N, C-alpha and C positions, 0 to 999 in steps of 0.2 A: 641708083641702080640696085636691083634686088641682090641680096646675099645669095651666093651660089655654093654648091658643094665642090670642093677642090678635087681635082683628079688624084692628087696625092692621098686624099682621105680614103677613096676607094682602093687605091693601090695598097695602102697599109692594111686595110681589112682583108683584102684578097691574100696578101702575103702571110698575115696572121693565121688565116685558115689553113695554110700549108706548113706553118712553123709554130704550132700551138704548144709552146713550152716556155718555161720561165726564163731560160737562158736567152732565147731569141728576144723575148719581150723586154727583158732588162736592157739588152743592147739597143733596142729600138724604142725605148721609153720616150725620147724626145719626139719621135714621129707619132706615137700614140697621143701625146699631149697636144700636138699641133692638130691632129685629126679631130680630137675631141673638142678642141676650141672652135674649130670650123663648124662642127655639128651643132654646138651650143649656140653659136652666133646665128646659124640658120634657124634654129628653133625659136630663138628670141624674136626674130623678125616674123616668123610664121605666126607666132602668138599675137603679135601686133595686128595682123590682118584677121586672124580668127575671131577676135573679140567683136568684130562687126556682125558676126552671124552665130557665134557660139558662146553663151554666157560662161560656160565652164572654163574658158580660157582667160577670163578676166583675173588679173592679179597674179598670174602664174609666170614663171620664168623657165627658160630652157633647162636649168639645173633641177627644177622641180619635176620634170618630165622624164629625164633620161635614166635608164637603168644602169647599174654597175656592170662593168665589163668582166668582172671576176665571177666565175661560176662557183656555185655551191656543189661540191663533188662528194659531200659526206655520205649521201645515200644513193649515189649514182654509179653505175658501172662504167660510165663515160668519165674518165679522169682528166680530160683536157681542162687546163686551169682557166682558160679564157673563152668568152663568147667571141665568135668571129664576125660580129655585127654590132652596130649601135641600134638601140631600141628606145623609143620614147612614146609615152602614152598621155594623151590629153583627156582628162575627165574631171568631174567634180571631186575634189579631194586629192588630186595629184596622181602620180604614177602608180601608187599602190591601191588605188580605188577599185572597188568591185563593181562599180556602176558602168553602164555603157559609155564608150568613148572612142577616141581616134588614135590609131597606132601607126607610127612610121618606123619601118625596119630598113636600115641602111646596111648594105653588104656588097662585097665585090662579086665579080663574075656573074652579073645580071641576076642577082638573088635579092634585090631590094623589092619592097612592096609597101603599099599602104593598106590599112584595114580599119574596120569599125565593127561595132556590135557589142555583145555581152559574152564574156568568156567564163565558163565554169562557175556560175553563180551559186550561192548557198541555197538550201532547199526552199526557203520561203520565197526568194526571188524567182527561182525556177517555177514554182507553182503559180506565182502571180503572172509571169509572162505567158505561160501556157494558157491560163484562163483568158488573158487578153487576146491571144491569137485565136482561141476558140470563139470568143464573143465577137471579135472584129476581124474575122478572116478576110473579108472582102477588102478592107482597108490595108491589111498586111500584104495581101497579094498585089494590090495596086502599087505598092512600094517595091517589093522584091521581084515582081514579075514584069515590071515596066521594061519595054525594049531597051531604053537607054541604060537603065540600071543593069540589066542582064548583059548588055554589050561590054560594060566596064568591069562588072564584078562576077559575072557568071552566076552559078547557083550558090545559095547559102551553104556555108560550110560549118562544121563543128561535130564533136562527138555525139553519137546518137544511141538511143536504146535499141536493142534488137527486138524488144517486145513492145507492147502497147503501154503507155504511161498509165499509172494507177488512176482510176476514175474516168477513163476515156474508152470509148468503143473503137475497135479496129476499123469500123466503117465510118468513123468521124471524117467529114470532108477536109478537116485540117490536119489529119493524122501525120502526113509527111513532114509537117513543121512541128507538131507536138512531140515527136520522138527526139528532137534535138535536146541536148544538155548544154549546148552553147550555140549561139546564133552569130555567125561571123560572115562578113563580106570582105573579099580581098581583091586588090587590083595590082598586078605585077608592074614593076617599074624598071624597065631595062636601063642599063648603064648610060646609054646615049640620052635618055630622058633625064636621069639624075644629074648628069654633068652639063645639061643644056642651060642656057641663060633663062629659059622660061620654066624651069623646074618648079619654082615657087608657085607660079600660076597653075600648073598642072596639079600640084599637090592640094592647093587650096580649093580648086574646083572639085577635086575628088572628095575632099572632106565635106564640101557643101552638098554634094550629091548623096553623101552618107547621112546627113543630118536627119531627114525624115525617118530613116531606118532606126537611128539611135533614139530619136524622140519617141517613136512607137514603143521601143523596148524600155525606155525610161519611165513612161507614163504610169504603168502599174506599180512601180517601185517606190513612188514618192510617198505613199501612205504606209509603207512598211518600215518598221523599226528593227532592222537586223543589227545585231552587235558584231 
């Protein structure tokens, strides 16, 4: 039987969002540790399935994917000490990779989602992806404008330029996609799905559907040596 997300895991995250302080967290540390253990076990099994269609998953473990729950508040006006969710990123190079990948965001109160794409790449990567979209617009549109893709993920999301990217004309047929500085696709995951016995199947199918999108974004980056 597939590993599932425990109801207590979402309950902990939901309560943390309402009690985001060190005193409450210290009192509930055993609940956090149990929730994290459940999440890591789920990720380990997810990776076992992902290796059949995504080489980036090979050799990775759940602990390689998951982000720390402690927030870096040094330069933020938001001084809450903890994230109110669990996040994990599957990509070549692990969770800190700047390459396209797959993200699982687990949170209470129906705020979970899965996502894929390329988030805030460095200048060289940004330029390469824009060129690829410009050169291969029909292929890109076949992926992101396919009815099944649109039904699951809606429109591509991400921060955009308000002006035209340098080197491109405002009348370029691809301009709506060239303005992006990140290219992300997101699918909401209601609590009833997250807590269901077939959540693993839903998640894996979602990631499989994202693979052509990620592969397109990855292709022009393979020849770039960004530090």
